[in-house]
RODO-2510 file (C-alpha; in nm, 4 decimals, decimal comma):
residues 161
     n   res          X          Y          Z
     1     m     0,0001    -0,0001    -0,0001
     2     a     0,1204     0,3495    -0,0829
     3     y    -0,0542     0,6848    -0,1147
     4     g     0,0156     1,0534    -0,0867
     5     s    -0,1198     1,3956    -0,1678
     6     l    -0,0212     1,7583    -0,2030
     7     y    -0,2578     2,0565    -0,1824
     8     d    -0,2773     2,4326    -0,1537
     9     p    -0,5916     2,5056     0,0486
    10     s    -0,5180     2,8795     0,0864
    11     g    -0,7461     3,0003    -0,1934
    12     n    -0,4779     3,2416    -0,3148
    13     f    -0,4592     3,2733    -0,6912
    14     v    -0,1206     3,2017    -0,8512
    15     t    -0,0601     3,4025    -1,1681
    16     v     0,0615     3,2163    -1,4744
    17     s     0,2475     3,4749    -1,6794
    18     p     0,3293     3,3869    -2,0400
    19     v     0,5822     3,6709    -2,0580
    20     n     0,7768     3,7415    -1,7394
    21     p     0,8645     3,4942    -1,5973
    22     p     0,7834     3,2530    -1,8768
    23     a     0,5044     3,0160    -1,7752
    24     l     0,5876     2,7266    -2,0022
    25     g     0,7400     2,4579    -1,7883
    26     q     0,6430     2,6381    -1,4661
    27     k     0,5544     2,3840    -1,1965
    28     v     0,2324     2,4024    -0,9998
    29     v     0,3159     2,4838    -0,6378
    30     f     0,1625     2,3104    -0,3348
    31     t     0,1833     2,4300     0,0253
    32     t     0,0449     2,1367     0,2231
    33     p     0,1139     1,7630     0,2208
    34     g    -0,1779     1,5329     0,2912
    35     p    -0,1509     1,1842     0,4383
    36     l     0,1607     1,0053     0,3139
    37     l     0,2562     0,6373     0,3161
    38     g     0,5239     0,5149     0,0776
    39     t     0,5460     0,8611    -0,0797
    40     a     0,7247     1,1848     0,0068
    41     p     0,6804     1,5534    -0,0806
    42     f     0,9634     1,7153    -0,2768
    43     p     1,1692     1,9134    -0,2132
    44     p     1,2087     1,7768     0,1399
    45     g     1,1373     2,0150     0,4250
    46     l     0,8545     2,2459     0,5160
    47     g     0,7516     2,3421     0,1620
    48     p     0,6371     2,4805    -0,0645
    49     y     0,6415     2,1606    -0,2687
    50     t     0,6415     2,0991    -0,6430
    51     d     0,6653     1,7181    -0,6660
    52     i     0,5563     1,4017    -0,4931
    53     e     0,7925     1,1048    -0,4939
    54     v     0,6727     0,7436    -0,4965
    55     l     0,9062     0,5192    -0,2983
    56     t     0,8015     0,1815    -0,4444
    57     a     0,7348     0,0608    -0,7981
    58     g     0,3836    -0,0286    -0,9070
    59     v     0,0709     0,0862    -1,0840
    60     y    -0,0613     0,4140    -0,9430
    61     e    -0,3815     0,6060    -0,9837
    62     i    -0,2876     0,9719    -1,0204
    63     s    -0,5463     1,2492    -0,9800
    64     m    -0,4688     1,6128    -1,0558
    65     d    -0,7009     1,9116    -1,0378
    66     l    -0,7179     2,2840    -0,9732
    67     t    -0,9435     2,5828    -1,0258
    68     a    -0,8417     2,7910    -1,3266
    69     r    -0,9335     3,1561    -1,3713
    70     l    -0,9276     3,3006    -1,7221
    71     i    -1,0096     3,6657    -1,7863
    72     n    -1,0738     3,8258    -2,1243
    73     a    -1,0981     4,2036    -2,1387
    74     s    -1,1100     4,3350    -2,4932
    75     n    -1,3424     4,4728    -2,7584
    76     l    -1,1896     4,2257    -3,0041
    77     t    -1,2264     3,8535    -3,0439
    78     f    -0,9841     3,7052    -2,7948
    79     n    -0,8963     3,3591    -2,6649
    80     t    -0,7549     3,2745    -2,3248
    81     e    -0,6328     2,9260    -2,2404
    82     v    -0,4143     2,7265    -2,0081
    83     q    -0,3004     2,3645    -2,0252
    84     f    -0,1341     2,1551    -1,7562
    85     r     0,0419     1,8180    -1,7863
    86     l     0,1917     1,5630    -1,5511
    87     f     0,5680     1,5113    -1,5755
    88     i     0,7752     1,2245    -1,4367
    89     n     1,1237     1,3110    -1,3062
    90     d     1,1096     1,6565    -1,4707
    91     t     1,1785     1,5039    -1,8125
    92     t     0,8993     1,2688    -1,9199
    93     p     0,5678     1,4305    -2,0158
    94     v     0,2628     1,2080    -1,9691
    95     l     0,0632     1,3076    -2,2770
    96     e    -0,2648     1,1470    -2,1689
    97     s    -0,2617     1,3529    -1,8475
    98     t    -0,3152     1,6922    -2,0146
    99     f    -0,5994     1,8998    -1,8719
   100     e    -0,7032     2,2456    -1,9845
   101     s    -0,9362     2,5406    -1,9652
   102     f    -1,0343     2,7588    -2,2601
   103     n    -1,2328     3,0827    -2,2850
   104     r    -1,3340     3,2850    -2,5921
   105     i    -1,5208     3,6135    -2,6316
   106     s    -1,6025     3,8499    -2,9093
   107     g    -1,6246     4,2253    -2,8707
   108     g    -1,9255     4,3972    -2,7221
   109     p    -2,2058     4,5626    -2,9201
   110     g    -2,0897     4,8505    -3,1392
   111     g    -1,7245     4,7806    -3,0591
   112     q    -1,7796     4,8351    -2,6869
   113     p    -1,5401     4,6503    -2,4548
   114     s    -1,6597     4,3203    -2,3160
   115     q    -1,5272     4,1220    -2,0249
   116     v    -1,5896     3,7550    -1,9724
   117     e    -1,4394     3,5592    -1,6859
   118     t    -1,4437     3,1821    -1,6752
   119     r    -1,3482     2,9738    -1,3730
   120     n    -1,3217     2,6006    -1,4147
   121     t    -1,2178     2,3330    -1,1751
   122     i    -1,0268     2,1191    -1,4150
   123     g    -0,8456     1,7949    -1,3698
   124     r    -0,7651     1,4473    -1,4809
   125     t    -0,7237     1,0998    -1,3337
   126     i    -0,4968     0,8444    -1,4986
   127     q    -0,3330     0,5142    -1,4134
   128     r     0,0373     0,4702    -1,4773
   129     r     0,3143     0,2244    -1,3934
   130     l     0,5853     0,4048    -1,1972
   131     s     0,9312     0,3039    -1,0820
   132     a     1,0634     0,3433    -0,7287
   133     n     1,1762     0,7024    -0,6623
   134     d     0,9848     0,8523    -0,9561
   135     r     0,8896     1,2145    -0,8878
   136     l     0,5612     1,3552    -1,0226
   137     s     0,4924     1,7217    -1,0923
   138     i     0,2303     1,9214    -1,2802
   139     r     0,3602     2,1805    -1,5278
   140     v     0,2079     2,4552    -1,7385
   141     i     0,2461     2,3614    -2,1050
   142     t     0,0319     2,6357    -2,2676
   143     a    -0,0671     2,9734    -2,1279
   144     s    -0,2029     3,3012    -2,2571
   145     a    -0,2443     3,6329    -2,0783
   146     n    -0,4666     3,6743    -1,7709
   147     v    -0,4481     3,3174    -1,6396
   148     m    -0,4404     3,2172    -1,2718
   149     y    -0,5012     2,9036    -1,0678
   150     r    -0,5789     2,8080    -0,7079
   151     y    -0,6671     2,5023    -0,4981
   152     p    -0,4319     2,2647    -0,6809
   153     s    -0,4155     1,9038    -0,5665
   154     l    -0,2096     1,6019    -0,6675
   155     v    -0,3070     1,2610    -0,5263
   156     v    -0,1307     0,9286    -0,5911
   157     t    -0,2567     0,5877    -0,4797
   158     k    -0,0839     0,2576    -0,5492
   159     i    -0,3399     0,0148    -0,6901
   160     a    -0,1174    -0,2793    -0,7953
   161     n     0,2400    -0,4062    -0,7710
***
């Protein structure tokens, strides 16, 4: 048996900036470890954390979610989007783990500015064979302007050897 989780229950929005600093590759940050058995938060210490390490090999169920906030403020057609993906050991992207939020508006009547805000709790659950000491993190892989997230969670549960 092995399980573990990381959360950020604070409710504070974290800005994902596509310009400065660049968001692509930015890891989702967690402040609080949940119950842990056969797993460990990374980096070690009091946090914040970016990864969870599994200490034994096996098949794991991995659940990832967060609340995304996308804001469009323009009198032109405009898209806002963000995509997240699970990575193993900072180098291996898990393509089937991608989760995203997308928002589109068109300008207001008579060219007047419009503002549309979309908040989505988005996530994904997958099953994956992992090796002992694999580290899991969630990274931003696509981001446009005016994107934030909060309440991220990453939960791993060993379901088979």
